[in-house]
N, C-alpha and C positions, 0 to 999 in steps of 0.2 A: 873449695874455698872461694869466697867472694871478696876480692880486694884485701886478702890477708886475714879475713875473718873466717877461720876454718870452722866447719860444722862436723864434729866427730862424735859419734856415739858408740861406746863399746858395751859389751855385756856386763862389764864390771862397774861402769860409771854412767849414770843417767844424767844427761845434760839438762839444765833448767830450760823451761819453755822460753822461746824467743819470738818476738813479734817483728815482722819486717814490712816496711811500707815501700811500694813501688809506684813510680809515675812514668807512664809511657808518653810518647810523642805522637803516635799514630794508633789507629783503631785495631782491635782484634777482629779475627774472622768469625763474627758472631751471627751474621745474617747474610744471605746471598746478595742483597742490594748494597752491602757495605764491605766489599772485598778488602782484605788486609795486604799490606806490603810486608816485606821481609822483616822490617823493624817491629811491626805489630805482632807478627807471628813469633818472633824471638821473645818479645816481652811476655806473651801468653805462655810460651813454653817454660821460661824461667819461673814464672808465677806457679805453674802447675808442678814443676820439679821441686821447688822449695816446699810446697805444701805436702809433698810426699815424704818429706823428712820428718822423723819422729820429733815431736815437741817443737815444731816450727809452724807458725802461721803467717802467711803472706797475704797482704791486702793491697789491691792494685786499683789505680785510676788511669783511664785513657780517654782521649777526646774522640769525638765523632761528629760529622756533619749530618749523619743519617740516624744513628741510634740516639735514643733519648733516655735509655735506662740500661741496666746491666743485662748480660745474656739471660735469656728467658729460662731460668732454672729456679723454681720456687724455694729450693733449699740453699741457694748460693747467696751468701752475705759478704763475700770477700772481694767484690768488684763494684766499682762505681764508674759511670760514664758522664763526662762533661760534654753536653751538647753544644756544638758551635753553629752559629747562624751563617757560616761561610765555609768554604772548603778548608781542609787541613793545610796549614802553612807548611812549606817545605824549604829546606836549606839551600838546595842548588838544583839546577837543571829544571826539567819539566816532567813531573812524574805522570804515570798513567792515570792516576786518580785525582791529581790536583795540579793546577798551574799557578797557585798563589804562593809566591816566594816571600820570605821574611823581609827581603830587601824592598819589596813593593809596599810594605805596610808602614804607616806612619808611627811615630812614637806614641801617639794617643791610642792608636789601634792595638799596639803591643801592650800598652798599659791596660786597656780593656780586656785583652786576652788574659793577662795575668790575674786580673780581678775576678775572672770566671773560675779560676783554679784555686788561688791561695786561700781565700776564706773557707772554701768548701773542704780543702785538704786539712786545714787546721781543725775545723769543727769535727770532721770524720775521725781524725786521729784521736781527738779528745773522747769521742763517743766510743771508739774501740777500746781505748785504755780503761775507761770506766767499766765497760762490759767484761773485759778480760781480767781486770784487777791487777794490771801490771803495765809497765811502760814499753815503748818501742826500743829495740836494741840496734836496729840498722835501717837506713833508708837507701833506696836505689833509684837513680834517675837514668833515663835513656836519652842518648845524644848529648853533645857537648855544648848545647845552647840553652834554650829557655827552661827546659825541664829541671836541670840541676839548679838554675837560678831561682826558680820558684820554690823548689823543695828547701833549698838553703834558707830562703827568706822565711818560710814557715818554721823551720827548726830554730832559727834565731829568735823569732817571735815567741816560740815555746820557752826557750831559755830565759827570755826577759820576764816571762810569767812564772818562773820558778821550776820549769821542767829540766830534767837532766839532759846533758848534751847527747845527741844521737849522731854517730858517724854517718857520713853520706858517701856512697860510692856511685860512680857514673860509668855506664857502658858506653864506650866511644864508638858509635856507629860512623861509618865512613862519610856519609853525606854532610854531617856537621863539620868534620875536619876539612872536607873539600870546600865548604863555604868559606872558611877562613883562608884557605890556600888561594881561592879565587880573589879574595879581597887584597891579598898581598902580592898578587901577580902583576907584573908590569905589562903583560900582553894585552893588546887591544881587544882580543876576543872575550876578555873577562871584564869589560868596562861596565857591564850591568851589575857588577858587584863592587860598588864603591866602598872604600874603607869606612866601616861603620861599627860592626859588631866585634871584630877582633880586639881593637883597643879598649872597648867597653868591658869585655870579658877579662882581658889580660891586665889592663892598667887601672881601670876605674873600680870595678868591684873585686878584682883579683880572685876570681872564682877558684882557680886551680893552683894558687901560689903558695898557700901556707900549709905545708905538709907535716908540721910538728905534731907531737902526740896530743897537744892541747889546742892545736890550730883549727881554723874553720875551713881550710882548703878541702876541696872535693878530691877524693881518691879515685883514680881512673882505672878502668879495666877495658883494654882494647879488644875488640872482637873482629 
């Protein structure tokens, strides 16, 4: 089950086909020059596992500062890569593959980042639904920061254009939660994380606040 959305198939009851969309925050291990972190590997494993379930198709997007196209498989149509002109932004610490923190990026830079993803995701979901002849039934985002923000924005735009509501689940990777913890800490050692994103997520856009059956809140799955 993903966030309460159980996938059960018995020999007596064939489930209808389901389309799932996934947005990751880091790259997959698709080429030697672009090694993946644990988050990227987890996203890829979830994608592959979902696609092994009967009557489920999962489509994924991930960013990369190295890759410019999906993994080189001529038969693979379920993955897209958003190429970045800079290293992958990270939530906290200094990763082995990037030193670019979200806190070092301006509001304009974050807006530009979002503009690379949201129109592309919207258009690709439209393309998939036309090809498959059905709508998406679930969306999944990784980390508790910009990925669910972007997917939620896309889903709301779809609803405004007459599409059915699609539930959104979020895998809560530790680094995103740690970033918020650092912002709220009074300790001097975390002064490089001024309070910025926590109130935006919690109070301004209320990303995780509305959990009602008809609400827009993102449902969380901690890993």
